[in-house]
C-alpha positions as CSV (number, residue, x, y, z in Angstrom):
1,M,112.4,40.3,125.6
2,T,114.6,41.9,128.0
3,K,113.9,45.2,129.6
4,A,116.7,46.8,126.9
5,D,114.8,44.9,123.9
6,L,111.5,47.0,125.2
7,I,113.2,50.4,125.6
8,A,114.7,49.7,122.3
9,Q,111.1,49.1,120.5
10,V,109.7,52.1,122.7
11,A,112.1,54.1,121.1
12,K,112.0,52.8,117.5
13,K,108.0,53.0,117.6
14,A,107.6,56.4,119.5
15,G,110.4,57.7,117.8
16,L,112.0,58.5,121.2
17,T,115.4,58.8,122.1
18,S,116.8,56.0,123.9
19,K,117.1,57.7,127.0
20,A,113.3,59.6,126.8
21,A,112.3,55.9,125.8
22,K,114.1,54.4,129.2
23,D,112.6,57.2,131.1
24,S,108.9,56.1,130.1
25,V,109.5,52.3,130.3
26,N,110.6,53.2,134.0
27,A,107.7,55.5,135.2
28,I,105.6,53.0,134.0
29,F,106.9,50.0,136.1
30,T,107.1,52.3,138.5
31,S,103.5,53.8,138.6
32,M,102.4,50.2,138.3
33,T,104.6,48.9,141.3
34,D,103.7,51.5,143.6
35,A,99.7,51.3,142.9
36,L,100.1,47.4,143.7
37,K,101.8,48.0,147.0
38,R,99.1,50.1,147.8
39,G,96.6,46.8,146.9
40,E,95.0,48.6,144.0
41,K,94.3,46.7,140.7
42,V,96.4,48.0,137.4
43,V,94.0,47.6,134.4
44,V,95.6,48.0,130.8
45,T,92.6,47.8,128.9
46,G,93.2,45.3,125.8
47,F,96.3,43.7,127.7
48,G,95.1,42.8,131.2
49,T,95.0,43.2,134.8
50,F,97.4,43.5,137.3
51,M,96.4,42.5,140.8
52,V,97.9,41.4,144.2
53,R,96.7,37.5,145.2
54,K,96.4,36.7,148.9
55,R,97.8,33.6,149.4
56,A,96.3,31.8,152.6
57,T,98.3,30.3,155.6
58,R,99.3,26.1,154.7
59,K,100.7,23.6,155.9
60,G,103.7,21.8,154.3
61,R,106.7,19.7,155.1
62,N,110.2,19.9,155.8
63,P,111.7,17.7,152.7
64,Q,114.8,17.2,154.7
65,T,113.1,16.2,157.8
66,G,109.2,15.2,156.8
67,A,108.2,17.4,159.8
68,E,104.8,19.1,159.0
69,I,105.6,23.2,158.7
70,Q,103.4,26.1,158.7
71,I,103.5,28.4,155.7
72,P,102.6,31.8,156.5
73,A,100.7,33.6,154.5
74,T,101.8,36.0,151.7
75,K,100.9,38.3,148.8
76,T,101.9,38.0,145.3
77,P,101.4,39.5,142.2
78,G,99.2,38.2,139.4
79,F,98.2,38.8,135.8
80,T,95.3,38.3,134.3
81,A,95.2,38.4,130.4
82,G,92.6,40.5,128.6
83,K,90.2,39.3,125.6
84,S,92.4,40.8,123.0
85,L,95.8,39.4,123.9
86,K,94.3,36.1,124.4
87,R,92.7,36.7,120.9
88,V,96.3,37.6,119.3
89,I,98.3,34.9,121.2
90,K,95.8,32.2,119.6
């Protein structure tokens, strides 16, 4: 499902115009992104939890030379599915 498909489904199920549905979907994604930027969790009960995960500094190898390199610490987005979502998918 693409973002356009999601917008069409929201418009259909909520009885909204395409523009209103697009604005709603974009507002949700923007709000979630802003919360994650601040380091907050976004919990959607019954669906799952979005969070920022921290990856520690680690050693790696340059595939061309085989030399050992230091891979810096990073932050990545993460998602954990909720019980209801897991139950529906099974």
